[in-house]
N, C-alpha and C positions, 0 to 999 in steps of 0.2 A: 304747219298749215297744209302743205301738200301731202304729207304723210297721213294727216287726218282725213283728207278726201279719199286717199287710197283705201284706208281702213273702212270708211263709209261705203265705198264702192264694193269691197269684198263682202261686207255684211249684207248689203242690199242684194248682191248676187246670190249669196247663200239663201237668203229669205225668199227670193224669187224662185230659186230652184226647188226649195221645199214646198212652196205654194203650188207650183206646177205639178209636182209629184203627188201631192195630196189630192188635187183635182182629178188627176189621171186615175187614182185609186177609186175615187167616187164614181168616175165614169165606168170603170170596169165592173164595179160592184152593181151599178144600175143595169149595165148591159148583160150581166149574167142571167137575170130573170126576165129582162125586157130587151130583146135584140134590137139594136139601133137600126132604123129603117133607112134605106136609100143609099148609104155609103159604107165603105169599109171602116172599121174602127180606127185604122191607121190615120184616116183623114180626119176623123173626129178628134183624135189626139193632136193633130196639127192645129186644129181650130182652138183647142184649149191652150196649147203652148203659145200660139199667136195672141190669144186674148190676154194672157198674163204679161208676156213680154211687151206686147204692143201698148198695154196700159202703163207699165212701170217705166220702160225706157224713156219715153218723152217727158216724164215728170221728175227725173233724177235731179235736174237743175233746180226745180221748185222745191223738192224735198231738202236738198242740201242748203238752200237759202231760206228755209223755214217759212215758206209761204203758208198762208192760212188754208185749212182744208177746203174751204169753198173755192179757192183759186186753183186747187189741185184736181178737184173732182172733174171739172169740165174737160181739160186735156187728157186726163186719165181715161174718161169714158170714150172720148173720140179715138184715142190711140187703141183702146181695147177693141172697139168695133172694127177699125181698120186692120188690127192684128188678126181678128177672126177671119176676115176676108183673105188676108195674106196667108194664114195658116191653111185654109181650105184650098187655096190656089196652089201653094208650094207642095203640100203633101199630096194633093190630088194629082198634080203633075208627076210627082215622084211615083205614086201608085201606078200611073199609066206606063211608066218606064219598065215596070215588071213584065209587061206584055212584049217588050223588045228583048227579053232574056237578060236584062241586067240583074245582078245579084241583089238580094235585099239589103246587104251591107252598104253597097254603093248607092242604092236608092235612098237610104236613110241619110247618108252623108250629103247627097245632093239636096234633099229636102231641107235639112237644117241650114246648109250654107245659103240656099236660095231664100229661105225665110229670113235669115240674118240680113241679106241685102235689102229685102223688102222692108224690114223693120228699120233699117238705116234711113230709107226714104221716108218712112212714117215719122221718124224723129224730126226730120227737117220740115215736114209738112205741118206737124203739130207745133213745133218750136222753130219757126222760120229764121230766128236771129242766130241760130247755131252756125258756127264757122266751120271751115274745112269740110265742105259737103262731100266731095269725092272720097277724101281720106276716111271720113266718118262712115260712109256707106260701105266702103271696102273693109274697114275694121269690123263693122257689124257682121259682114259676111264671114270674116275669119272667126268671129265669136260664135256664130251659128255652127260653123264647121267644127270648132273646138268641142262644142257640146256633143255633136255627132261622134267625133273621134273618141271622146272620153267614154261615151255610152258603149261604143263597140269594144273598147279596151276592157271595160268593166265586164262585158259579156265574155270576152275571150279568157280573162284571167279569173272569172268567177269570184269576185270579191265577196267578203263576208256580208256586207250590207247589200240590200237589193241593188241589182246592177243599174236599173234606171235611176234610182235615188242617188247613187254615187255619181252617175254621169251628170245628172242635173245639178247637183250641189257643186261639184268641182268645175264642171263646164260653165255654170252660171257665174261662179266666183271669178273664173279666168276672164270670161267675156266682159263683165263689169270692170274688172281690174284693168283690162286693156283700154277701155274707154277712159278710165281715170288717169292712166298713164299718158294717153294722148292729150287730155285736157291739161294735165300738169305741165306737159312739155311746153305748151304755149302760154302758160300763166307766168307773168313776171311782176304783177302788181295787184293790189287789192284796196278796197275802201273799208275803213272801220267807222261804224256809227258811234258817236261820242255822247249823244244825248237821247233822252226819251225812253220809251219802253223797249226800244231795240238797242239800247246802249250796250256796247261790246260786241254787237253782231258784226261779222266780217263778210264782205261780199267780194269774191274773187272776180277779177276782170279777165275773163277767159274767152272773150269775143272781141271782134273788131269794133263793135258798136253796142252801147248799152243805153237804155232810157231809164230815167229816174223820176219818180213822182208818186202820188198816192193812187193813181189809176191801176186797175187790175191787169192791164196789158203791159205794164212796165217790167223791165228786167229786175230792177231794184225798187221794191215797193216800200215807201216810207209811210208808216202808220202812226197816228197820234200826234202829228206835228202841225202846228198852225201855220198858215200862209204858204203851205206847200201846194203847188198846182197839180192838176191831174197828170200832165206830162210836163215836168218842170225843167228838166235839162237832159242833155244827152252827153255821153262820154264816148270819145272815139280816138283811135290811134292813127297817127299820121306822121310820117317821116321819123319814126322811132320815138315819138313823144306822145303823151296822153293829153288830149284837149277836152275842155269843157265848153259847152255852148248852151246858152239860155234858150229854151224852147217856148216860153210863154211870156209875152210882154208885161203881164200883170205880176209876174213872179220875180223876186230878187235873187240874184246869184252873186256870191262874193267868194273871192279866194284870198285868204289871209286878211279877211275883214275889209277888203276893197272890192267895191261893186264892179262887176265885169259882165260883158255880154258873151265874150268868147276869150278863152285864154288857155295856154298850155300850163300844166301843173308839174311840180317836181316833188320828190320825196319829202314827206313831212308837212306839205301844205294843208291848211285847214280850209275846207269847203263848206259854205253855208248856203242852204236852200231853205227859205222861210226860217223856222225856228230850229231846223235840223242841222246839226254839225257833223261833218264827216272828215276823216283824215286820210290822206293818200299815202300808201306804203308801197315799197318795192321789195321783191323777194329774189 
């Protein structure tokens, strides 16, 4: 379970790095015949990097939990726009540091690290139910720094593949892997859906609080089930135990087929919301 998420994180990091590199090549190809107005190309590159990372990072949770594309596009677009702003700000500030006699290498490292911190804040803004805010922001800053360090090492040792491509691929994989390790560290339980079109789907309980229902704002979105309310129940951790609480008076919630309004659950318990059956597991 946890190893699958780490593999997913690495694959997503590699894909993100390749996408950034491809867009940067398009930017350079366009700029050769049409010089970009107003700003140094370094700042434009920051905007592109911020666009991709700002779009992808906040929707990792939704991608892992197989949310429908329509539910992913909105946070992806919001994160991308905020990422562009962050990229312009961080790389623009880095560019200004060159006027104070800082070396280009240190400027790039600063720009990537500062962008990582900003992207950590964007994740929390777009996906506010994320836990460990300070840890996540700092880890994103480290992830940004990792990309910068790998790119500089690639330049230093003249790797066979293009230096920026190697930096983005390896740095992106490490960044996303670090986030996956952080989330796995805090995960000790999950819900498995037992019925309907989502049968077999696993939802990792990697936050302090989760909402369940058919509404698009829920953390766990149940689709194709009758009698499931828009926001049917919430799951939260308290005193080392997982608790369920009914959120809609018109919705029925049961644990081991006994109706409850709020109750703690233990390993193997069957949870029923409307026609949806879920089972609680610990790892």
